[in-house]
Backbone as a ProteinNet text record, in pm:
[ID]
protein_1_A
[PRIMARY]
MKWISLLILLASHGASADEAFRLELHDRKLVVRSPVKVGPQFSVIVENQSVSAVLGKFSSGEEDLRFVRVAPASSQTVEFAVKSGAKVFFRPLAPAFQEVELVAGKKTYEIPPQ
[TERTIARY]
5108.7	5116.8	5262.4	5354.5	5495.3	5543.4	5495.4	5537.9	5488.6	5367.6	5313.4	5395.9	5431.9	5515	5651.1	5708.3	5837.3	5827.6	5721	5702.9	5685.3	5611.6	5593.3	5726.5	5805.4	5936.8	6027.3	6030.4	6113.6	6066.7	5936.3	5882.8	5917	5907.7	5940	6089	6173.8	6317.7	6351.3	6286.1	6308.6	6267.2	6159.8	6114.7	6216.4	6278	6376.1	6503.8	6537.6	6657	6638.9	6513.3	6486.6	6510.5	6512.3	6529.9	6671.4	6768.7	6907.5	6991.8	7068.2	7169.7	7295.9	7376.5	7506.1	7610.6	7705	7814.7	7939.8	8000.4	8125.2	8236.5	8326.8	8436.5	8559.7	8605.5	8725.4	8834.1	8953.6	9063.7	9037.8	8976.9	8959.1	8813.5	8720.2	8579.4	8491.8	8366.9	8265.9	8144.8	8098.6	7983.7	7865.4	7750.8	7628.6	7528.2	7481.5	7373.2	7251.6	7152.9	7039.2	6916.1	6831.2	6705	6605.5	6498.9	6395.6	6329.3	6301.5	6240.5	6284.5	6274.2	6304.7	6196.7	6179.4	6087.7	6165.9	6102.3	6173.2	6282	6275.1	6378.6	6442.2	6575.3	6645.6	6785.7	6852.4	6987.7	7084.8	7210.7	7318.7	7428.8	7467.2	7575.9	7699.3	7800.9	7923.8	8029.4	8074.4	8176.8	8306.3	8411.7	8540.5	8621.7	8635.5	8712.7	8846.1	8887.3	9016.1	9122.3	9243.4	9354.7	9378.3	9299.9	9316.5	9181.8	9187.1	9064.4	8999.9	8867.4	8793.7	8713	8724.7	8643.8	8549.1	8420.2	8323.8	8209.6	8126.9	8010.5	7887.9	7774.7	7645.1	7584	7523.4	7461.4	7332.5	7250.8	7126	7110.2	7121.9	7118.7	7240.4	7220	7329.3	7356.9	7279.4	7289.2	7378.5	7476.1	7555.9	7476.8	7449.1	7369.2	7453.3	7565.9	7647.9	7785.2	7887.2	8023.5	8052.3	8127.3	8163.5	8312.6	8370.1	8508.1	8503.2	8546.3	8540	8681.2	8723.4	8856.2	8861	8982.1	8994.2	8934.1	8874	8814.1	8710.2	8632.4	8524.7	8405.2	8296.3	8176.2	8110.3	8022.2	7949	7810.4	7708.7	7571.5	7528	7468.5	7421.5	7273.5	7194	7049.8	7012.6	6916.2	6874.1	6722.9	6680.2	6541.1	6544.2	6500.3	6504.1	6364.5	6346.6	6218.9	6195.2	6070.5	6034.9	6079.3	6145.7	6193.2	6327.5	6384.3	6515.1	6625.4	6720.6	6833.4	6941.5	6998.4	7105.6	7231	7344.5	7471.7	7574.2	7668.1	7783.2	7907.6	7995.5	8120.5	8237.3	8321.9	8444.8	8538.2	8583.8	8669.8	8817.2	8848.4	8989	8992.3	9045.7	9096.2	8980.2	9007.2	8904.4	8862	8731.4	8677	8550.7	8494.2	8374.8	8252.9	8169.8	8044.1	7946.1	7864	7766.2	7629.2	7526.5	7389.7	7332.8	7262.4	7196.4	7058.5	7043.3	6920.2	6856.3	6736.4	6664.4	6613.8	6609.1	6554.6	6654.1	6779.6	6879.5	6952.9	6919.5	6985.2	7131.7	7221.8	7364.8	7424.2	7501.8	7571.9	7707.9	7800.1	7940	7985.6	8074.6	8138.1	8287.9	8367.2	8323.7	8259.1	8165.6	8097.2	8192.3	8165.2	8247.2	8191.7
5475.3	5399	5386.4	5371.6	5361	5490	5604.2	5732.3	5749	5702.4	5711.8	5626.5	5504.9	5418.2	5482	5544.6	5609.5	5727.3	5806.8	5920	5873.1	5764.2	5710.6	5661.8	5595.1	5547.6	5663.2	5767.9	5884.6	5955.3	5966	6032.3	5953.5	5821.3	5741.6	5746.4	5752.4	5764.2	5899.9	6003.2	6136.9	6145.9	6076.6	6078.8	6013.3	5903.5	5838	5920.7	5994.1	6078.5	6193.3	6236.3	6343	6296.9	6166.3	6113.8	6061.8	6121.6	6077.3	6185.2	6143.6	6230.1	6217.9	6322.2	6318.1	6363.7	6273.6	6305.2	6326.3	6442.6	6472.4	6473.8	6377.7	6364.8	6433.9	6536.9	6611.8	6583.1	6636.4	6612.4	6671.2	6789.5	6855.8	6888.3	6842.1	6868.6	6762.4	6758.7	6669.2	6754.6	6750.9	6830.7	6737	6772.3	6693.6	6774.6	6717.4	6777.2	6689.4	6746.2	6665.1	6692.7	6591.9	6611	6688.3	6733.2	6806.5	6715.3	6591.3	6495.1	6355	6263.1	6123	6036.3	5922.3	5823.3	5719.1	5607.5	5502	5435.4	5450.3	5400.4	5518.2	5525.7	5633.8	5589.2	5668.1	5638	5744.8	5703.9	5795.9	5773.2	5879.6	5873.4	5928.4	5844.2	5882.9	5909.2	6034.8	6074.5	6104.8	6033.9	6057.7	6151.7	6276.1	6376.5	6403.6	6312.3	6327.3	6245.7	6247.4	6178.4	6038.1	5995.6	5860.9	5789.9	5657.4	5578.9	5609.4	5603.6	5632.7	5510.1	5472.4	5366.3	5432.8	5402.5	5464.5	5371.5	5411.8	5329.9	5417.7	5361.7	5422.9	5351.1	5427.2	5366.6	5440.2	5369.8	5427	5376.7	5467	5425.6	5340.1	5224.3	5131.4	5034.2	5041.2	4944.7	4996.8	4915.5	4946.9	4903.2	4997.4	4966.5	4913.5	4980.1	4941.7	5004	4928.6	4978.9	5003.3	5109.6	5140.1	5170.8	5137.7	5176.1	5238.7	5364.1	5437.9	5481.3	5440.4	5475.4	5624.3	5682.2	5824	5849.3	5965	6009.1	5910.8	5849.8	5761.4	5778.9	5709.3	5720.6	5584.5	5576.8	5454.2	5493.5	5419.6	5444.9	5336.2	5378.8	5288	5313.8	5207	5222.7	5170.4	5238.9	5204.1	5191.5	5110.2	5103.7	5112.7	5226	5247.8	5281.3	5268.3	5303.1	5452.2	5490.3	5631.2	5706.6	5817.9	5900.7	5858.2	5747.1	5701.3	5793.2	5826.4	5910	5821.1	5866.6	5793.8	5880.5	5818.9	5888.8	5824.4	5906.2	5855.4	5893.5	5795	5821.1	5771.2	5863.5	5820.8	5756.2	5633.6	5561.1	5573.7	5569.1	5580.3	5658.7	5777.1	5850.4	5893.2	5893.7	5926.5	6072.4	6095	6229.2	6235.9	6352.6	6376.1	6306.4	6250.3	6187.1	6294.4	6260.8	6356.4	6289.3	6362.9	6313.8	6351.9	6259.4	6286.9	6344.9	6474	6546.6	6595	6547.8	6591.3	6733.7	6808.9	6943.3	7053	7019.3	7121.9	7170.5	7118	7149.2	7111.1	7204.3	7173.9	7219.3	7131.1	7168.6	7101.6	7161.5	7120.5	7083.8	6985.7	6946.6	6956.9	7031.7	7132.2	7250.9	7318.7	7431	7546.3	7616.5	7733.5	7856.8
673.9	796.8	844.2	749.9	787	852.4	803.3	859.5	1002.5	1028	1163.4	1259	1215.8	1299.5	1325.5	1223.3	1238.6	1336	1326.7	1418.3	1562.2	1581.9	1717	1772.4	1689.5	1732.2	1770.5	1688.8	1718.9	1845.7	1863.4	1983	2108.5	2103.3	2221.8	2251.1	2148.1	2168.9	2230.7	2186	2241.2	2386.5	2424.5	2563.1	2654	2608.9	2693.5	2703.1	2598.6	2602.4	2701.5	2724.7	2820.9	2964.2	2988	3121.7	3143.4	3079.1	3093.1	3159.6	3259.2	3318.7	3234.8	3233.6	3166.3	3267.9	3299.3	3389.8	3307.3	3318.8	3249.1	3353.3	3342.8	3437.7	3381.2	3450.1	3411.6	3514.5	3491.8	3585.3	3723.2	3731.5	3860.6	3895.1	3814.3	3843.9	3779.4	3822.3	3769.3	3736	3612	3568.6	3548.4	3606.7	3592.7	3512.9	3403.8	3325.6	3351.2	3419.2	3461.3	3376.4	3362.6	3290.6	3378	3316	3389.8	3492.2	3453.2	3544.5	3505	3599.5	3572.7	3634.8	3576.5	3631.1	3708.6	3740.1	3812.1	3727.6	3595.6	3506.5	3434.7	3439.9	3371.9	3335.6	3252.6	3207.9	3256.1	3268.2	3300.8	3197.8	3129.1	3032.5	3103	3118.3	3186.8	3081	3070.8	2974	3049.3	3015.3	3078.7	2990.3	3033.4	2959.7	3026.4	3114.5	3182.8	3109.5	3161.1	3094.9	3149.1	3249.4	3303.7	3311.8	3318.7	3332	3467	3472	3594.6	3633.8	3760.7	3818.5	3916.7	3907.4	3996.8	4026.5	4122.1	4155.2	4174	4138	4161.4	4280.7	4371	4488.3	4522.9	4598.7	4649.4	4792	4886.5	5026.7	5056.9	5112.5	5144.4	5029.5	4923.5	4813.8	4701	4659.9	4541.5	4418.8	4328.1	4210.5	4095	4069.3	3954.9	3966.7	3925.4	3913.5	3766.3	3735.7	3596.9	3588.8	3475.1	3443.3	3305.4	3296.3	3170.5	3131.8	3013.6	2963	2929.3	2921.1	2884.3	2746.2	2729.6	2603	2550.3	2640.3	2597.3	2690.6	2660.6	2742.6	2758.3	2855.2	2883.6	2932.7	2889.4	2932.6	3029.4	3140.3	3244.2	3264.2	3276	3297.7	3435.5	3499.1	3633.8	3642.1	3735	3777.1	3928.5	3982.8	4127.4	4178.2	4308.5	4369.9	4355.3	4340.8	4328.4	4453.1	4431.7	4542.4	4599.6	4550.8	4601.4	4549.5	4633.7	4593.1	4532.8	4421.3	4355.6	4358.7	4394.1	4404.9	4312.7	4263.9	4190.3	4268	4292.5	4363.3	4279.7	4231	4163.8	4266.5	4238.6	4332.4	4297.1	4168	4124	3994.2	3991.8	4107	4197.5	4326.4	4425.3	4411	4426.4	4414.7	4498.5	4511.1	4591.6	4532.2	4618.1	4577.9	4530.6	4431.2	4379.5	4372.3	4415.7	4406.4	4270.2	4207	4080	4110.1	4083.1	4115.6	3986.3	3958.5	3838.4	3857.4	3747.5	3750.2	3781.2	3811.2	3842.5	3718.8	3602.8	3475.3	3479.4	3510.4	3512	3644.7	3707.1	3829.2	3831.3	3908.4	3909.4	4049.3	4057.2	4182.8	4159.6	4229.3	4326.3	4254.9	4321	4257.7	4229.5	4121.3	4086.5	4153.1
[MASK]
++++++++++++++++++++++++++++++++++++++++++++++++++++++++++++++++++++++++++++++++++++++++++++++++++++++++++++++++++

């Protein structure tokens, strides 16, 4: 019985990991690794691989969802609950950079594109 509980726990943890975006912030580009699909609740892992702290915000439409500050060589996980079909954007504010839409199913994409 303990093994079954452990397998269920691992399976549910794996399902939530499939619904996580990963944003890699570099000095001159931003790389997005997107999940195959997301539900109304999902996570975004923000990894700062640049040499300075990054301040950014997540938004959906006119609504600011969350502000984040990530120190150099560290990461932060942010969780969201948004309406189905709502577009979510990440905009680095300091240092300022291009806004990026979080699109599920695109696998990996870069801003600016190579």
